[in-house]
N, C-alpha and C positions, 0 to 999 in steps of 0.2 A: 504494500500500500504506500509506503514512503517513496518508493521508486515512482509510482504513479503520480504522487503529489509533485515530485520534482519535475517529471516529464511534462505534466499538464499545466502546472502553474509557474514554474521557474525557468523552463528551457525554451520558452516561446514555441513549444510544440503546438499550442492552440492556434498559432499563426498559420499553420499548414492545415487548412480545413479538411482536406481529403484524408490525411492521416488521422486527424482527430475523429472524424466520422467513423473510420474503420475501427478504431479502438473503442469508442463509446457505444457503437451499435453491435459489437460482437457479442454473441450469446455468452461466450466465456467471461466477458467483462461483467455482465449482469449476474451470472452465476457466482462469480467471485465476490461481488458486492453483497449479495444475499447470504452467501456462506459466511462472510465476515460479520454481517449483522446478526447472524444466528450463533456466533461464537460463544462458547460457554464462559470464556474468561471476560469478565466485565470490562477490564481495562482495554482489551483488544476491541471488544464490541463498541465501546465508546469512541474509539478512534475511527472506526468505520462509520458510525453515526455522524460524527463531525465531518467526515469526508463527504458523505452523500448529501449532507445539508448544504455544503458549498458546491458540490458537483451538479446537482439537479438544476439550479438556476443557470449555471454555465451551459449545461446541455440544452436548455431551453433557448438560450441565445444563439448557440452554434448550429443546432440541428433543426430540421423540419419536425413538426409535431408528429407526423406519421412515423418518423424514424425513432422517436423516443417513447412513444406511448406505451409499448409493451414493457420496456425496461423500467420506466418510472412507475408504472402500475405494479410491477412485481416488487420493486423496492418499497413502495408505499404500503403495499399489503404486508410485507415483512415487518415494517415499522409498526403498523397497527397491531399485528400479532404480538410484538414485543410489548407494546403499551398495555395490552390486555393482561399481560403477565405481571405487571408492576404491582407490588404489594403496597397499597396506599395506607395501610394501617401504621406504617413507620413514620408517616408524615403527620 
């Protein structure tokens, strides 16, 4: 994930729209994000949550709605599933 952060946000990779589209629309990318969001280690999971919170608006700016609908839908469904598991009694 740190490598993706560097590539997408610090190396001007997003300036090359075609490469960015290939990475962001790959099913393996979505699978990796969802897998990270489901990680049992809270520290790791939090990093993935932080990453997708920044990533989704970027995807919206760079890609066509038809290109990101399935990916974003899957990520949001995973986030909703995580929220349903939160123990609110500790708050």
